N, C-alpha and C positions, 0 to 999 in steps of 0.2 A: 331371384335371389333365386326363390326354392327350389326353382328346376336345378338350377348351377349345382347347388349342395351338393348334388348327386355325383357329379366326381368325383366328388371324396370317399375311399372306399370302404371307408366302416359303415357309409350310410347305405348303400343300396342294396339292402336287403332286410327292411323293419324284421321278417317273420323269421329271421332264421335264432333270435331266442324263442321261437315254440320247441326248433325241434329238440336245443338242449332239455329245454321243460320235458317234452317226451322222450325224452331219451335217460329223463330220472323218473319217467312216471304221472307223470303228469300232461298224461292226451287230451282233446279234444279242450272242453270247457270244464272241468273237471275244479273244483279248487286246488286253490293253493295256497304252499306251506309257507310263508313269506318269508325265512331263514332260508331255504331254496333259491327260492326267485332273484335274491341278493345276488348270489353269488353269480348272478347274469344281467343284473338289471343294471349294475351302475358302469353307466359311460370311461369315469374317468378314476383319477389315482388313486391307491391302498381305498377303492371303493366306501365300504360303507363303517368304516376309522376315520374315515375325510369328516361323510358327515356328522359324526359322533363330537366329532373337533367340531364342529359348524353350531350343530345345538349346544352347544356346551359354550362357546365365545359368540350365538348372541341370544342367552339365554333363552332359547327361544321355548312358550309356555304354552298350557292347554288355550289361552283368553287371543292369540296371534294367528294374522292374519299372515299369509305366506305366500309369497309368488318366487316361483323356479322360473327365471328368464332360460330358456334353452333345456327342457326337459327331456327329452330322448322319452324315452321305452318310460318316464317317470319312478324309476329309481329312487332317485332322495327323495318326493315328496311321497313316495310308500313309507316312506321309513321314517321322515318326519313326524309323519301323521297319526304311525301306530307307536314311536314315543315317545309321543310330547301330546298328541292331541287335537293338535291347531288344526285350523282346515288350509289346506294350501291348494294354489291356485298352479298346473303345472302344464305353463307356459312352450311348444312346440311348435319351428317355421315346416317340418315337415310333418305333411299326413298321415302318411302308413305307421310314424314312430307316432302319432297323438291315436291314432286309432287304436292299434294293439298295444299302447299305454292306459287307455281305455280300458281294454279288453282287459288285463292282465292287473287294474285297481281291484274289477269288480269282482275278478274271481278271487284276489287277497279280499275281502269282504270291505271295502275300505275309500267304499263311493261315497260316502257320506259326509270326509277329510274328505279327498281328494276330485280334486276337477281339472278335468282335461279342457284345454283351450289351444286349438287349436291359428296358429297368427304370428307374422311379422312381429316382432316385438317393434319397430321402428312405428308400425300399423297400428300396434294394441294400442286397443281404449277400453279405458277398466270405468269410464263415466267420471262418475261424483267417488268411485270405491276408490279407496287407498291404503295400502298393506303396514304392519309395522315388521317385518322385513322381510327383504327381498337377499335370492341366492341366487349363485347361478357355477356351472361347474365347468371351466375349458369348453366355452358356449360364445362367449359375449367377444372373441377375437374372428368370430364368424362374422359378424354384422358390421359392416362399414358406418360412416357417417359416427365414431370414436366418440368424440367431446355432444359430439350430439344426444348419444342413448345413455352418455354417461348424467346426462344433464334427466333423461327422460327418465330414468331410477332414482334420480333425488325429489323428479317432480311426486313422482307415485306414493312415494313412503312416510307417511307420518311423523307430526317433528318429536324428534325422539328419534325416530324408529335407524335401526342396523342393516349393514351389508352384507355377508360375508361370500365372497369371488374366490375363485382355486382361478385363471387364465394363466394363457400363453406368453410370452413378450418374447421378443427380435435378441437375440441370444452377440455374445460380445461380438464374433469372429461372422455376423451377419453382415453381406454384400449384395451386393444389388444380381449378383448375377440367381441368386434365389432365391426369387420374388416369384418366382414363374411355376419354380417348382411348389415351394411354400403354398402358392395359389391352385394348381394343380390337386398335390398329392391332402393339401392343410385346409383346405378352402380358408385362407387368413385373409380377411378383410380391412382390419383394422389394428394388425400388428403393430406395435411401438414399447421402446427400452422400456424397463424396468422404472428406471425414473421419468420419463414421461407416463409413463402409464398413473404416476404418482401426483403431481400436476398434473393432468387432466380429471384424477376424481377431485381433485381439493380446488381448481377450477370452478370445478361444479357444482358449488359449495360444501363439498364432506369434508369434517372433519377427519382424520388416518387417528382411528385407536390401536390397532398393530400391522407392520408386512416384515412378509418374510419371502425371501428369494429361496423358492423351492427345484433351482436349477438342477444343483450336484443330487438332492432325492426325485427328483423323475427319471434322469438318465439313468440314477441305478434300479428306479421300477421299472421303465423302456426296457432295458437289458433283460433284467431280468421275465421280464413276460413274455419278448421273443425268444429268449430260450425253454424255456414251459411251452413256450408252445409247438414249437420245436422238435421238441423232445416227446410231445405228445401226437405228433403227428398224423400217424395212423386213428386214433381215436375222434380225433377230429377232421380226416376225413371221411368214417365212417358217416355223423353226424352228418356233417356239413358238404357233403361231396371236397371231390378232386379242384372245381374251380373254390370254391367257399373259402378253402387255406390259403389257396394263390394269393384270392384278396384282402385276407385278415393280415398273411404273413408281408405281404407288401405295405402295408397302412402302418403294423409293427416296427417292420425295420425302418420308414422310411421317417418315425413318431422317435426310434432310438439313436441311429444314425446323426437325425439335427439335433439330437437333445448331444450326442457326443461331441461335435464337431463343433457346436455352441454356436452354433446356426438362428436355437431358437433358444428361451427359457423360461423360465415361470416363476410367479407371481403367487401369494395368498396375501386376501388383504378386510381389514375388520376397518366400514366406515364409520360413524355416521353420523348423522341429517340435525 
């Protein structure tokens, strides 16, 4: 699974964020301004606004131990730690993303609160450790064996612990014809319909506290994101090169057209053990 995920264009170059930071005046190993970093290190929709919603919905506090599944560069993990003082484990499948993320955390002076772990979630072992909160943004659909990993999330939680998930679902117009595209372009391994998502979480033992269909919201977000990228094409090429632009435009276009055609949808879910 680790090598196959690189088929997804968004994940081809883990170091591209360093180009963005250098263009903002943060070169080499210089200390980072977290507010500037957060403009680039959030790989999900609506950035830190979504993470703030998560903090409020789960009531994350200083005493909490938090696990982020599919952390990427660790943007949400750093933001949660900085806002709440909680200890956060940033679990990421891809070693290059995990390594860059660890460097960004150290440059942000958050190393005492955020720990980066490079592991496949299906193989991840916390020994006897359990978490108060588990969070994930646009990552769980990458992981195969949805029922198995949903049960694992449940087991990793302390009694009374809670989960915040934003994830992709199958859209109302999805057919089997799109499966190969979704696998190649979005690295989709466990996409299910909205109702099935709720059913699987319930069967894993969770009580669903709130659920929201994000499909229209994310269609609009991905459209605006693509339009802004194209409007700022010259600036992006200056920082990332022509190939970098082509890669990110292809990914952004795939995401938007998949939402627009209702091949995929989205879910926000808060659950409790």
